[in-house]
C-alpha positions as CSV (number, residue, x, y, z in Angstrom):
1,X,0.0,0.0,0.0
2,X,1.3,3.4,-0.9
3,X,2.1,6.1,1.7
4,X,-0.5,8.3,0.1
5,X,-3.3,5.7,0.5
6,X,-2.2,5.1,4.1
7,X,-2.3,8.7,5.0
8,X,-5.6,9.3,3.2
9,X,-7.1,6.3,5.0
10,X,-5.9,7.6,8.4
11,X,-7.1,11.2,7.6
12,X,-10.6,10.0,6.6
13,X,-10.9,8.2,9.9
14,X,-10.4,11.4,11.9
15,X,-13.3,13.2,13.5
16,X,-14.8,16.0,11.3
17,X,-13.1,18.8,13.4
18,X,-9.7,17.2,12.9
19,X,-10.3,16.6,9.2
20,X,-11.1,20.3,8.8
21,X,-8.0,21.3,10.7
22,X,-5.9,18.9,8.6
23,X,-7.4,20.2,5.4
24,X,-6.7,23.8,6.5
25,X,-3.0,22.9,7.3
26,X,-2.5,21.2,4.0
27,X,-4.1,24.0,2.1
28,X,-2.0,26.6,3.9
29,X,1.1,24.6,3.2
30,X,0.7,25.4,-0.5
31,X,1.5,29.0,0.4
32,X,1.2,30.6,-3.0
33,X,2.2,27.6,-5.0
34,X,0.3,27.7,-8.2
35,X,-1.8,24.6,-8.9
36,X,-2.2,24.5,-12.6
37,X,-4.4,21.7,-14.0
38,X,-5.0,22.1,-17.6
39,X,-6.9,18.8,-17.8
40,X,-10.6,18.9,-17.7
41,X,-12.2,17.1,-14.8
42,X,-13.3,13.5,-15.4
43,X,-17.1,13.5,-15.0
44,X,-19.4,10.5,-14.7
45,X,-22.3,10.1,-17.1
46,X,-24.6,11.1,-14.3
47,X,-22.9,14.5,-13.9
48,X,-22.7,15.1,-17.6
49,X,-26.5,14.5,-17.9
50,X,-27.1,16.9,-14.9
51,X,-24.9,19.6,-16.5
52,X,-26.7,19.1,-19.9
53,X,-30.1,19.3,-18.1
54,X,-29.2,22.5,-16.2
55,X,-27.7,24.1,-19.3
56,X,-30.9,23.3,-21.3
57,X,-33.0,24.9,-18.5
58,X,-30.8,28.1,-18.7
59,X,-31.0,28.2,-22.5
60,X,-34.8,27.7,-22.4
61,X,-35.2,30.4,-19.7
62,X,-36.9,28.1,-17.3
63,X,-34.1,27.9,-14.7
64,X,-34.7,29.7,-11.5
65,X,-31.6,31.5,-10.4
66,X,-30.7,32.6,-6.9
67,X,-29.4,36.1,-6.4
68,X,-25.7,36.4,-5.4
69,X,-26.7,38.2,-2.2
70,X,-28.8,35.3,-1.1
71,X,-26.2,32.7,-2.0
72,X,-23.5,34.8,-0.1
73,X,-25.8,35.0,3.0
74,X,-26.3,31.2,3.0
75,X,-22.6,30.6,2.8
76,X,-21.9,33.1,5.5
77,X,-24.6,31.5,7.7
78,X,-23.1,28.0,7.2
79,X,-19.6,29.3,8.0
80,X,-20.8,31.0,11.2
81,X,-22.6,27.8,12.2
82,X,-19.5,25.7,11.4
83,X,-17.3,28.1,13.4
84,X,-19.6,28.0,16.3
85,X,-19.7,24.2,16.2
86,X,-15.9,24.1,16.1
87,X,-15.6,26.4,19.1
88,X,-18.0,24.2,21.1
89,X,-16.5,20.8,20.1
90,X,-14.8,19.3,23.2
91,X,-12.1,17.5,21.0
């Protein structure tokens, strides 16, 4: 088994709070390193169908969008809730 797989398996077994802290530490370790990925993502047929469906709704004018202000507020609310949960987590 590769070291990567071992580390990943151990990381995924951590409690959510520890996984968030680990993710943050790894992300911060990039410290300005550019991550360039010119390859398009590999999508399953299910995701390709979902993208096509949503694109068709937009083209047809039947998609119901959500204003940016509302999306931003939802994100901020979830972030505040997550931060509050982290501060009350006894681990």
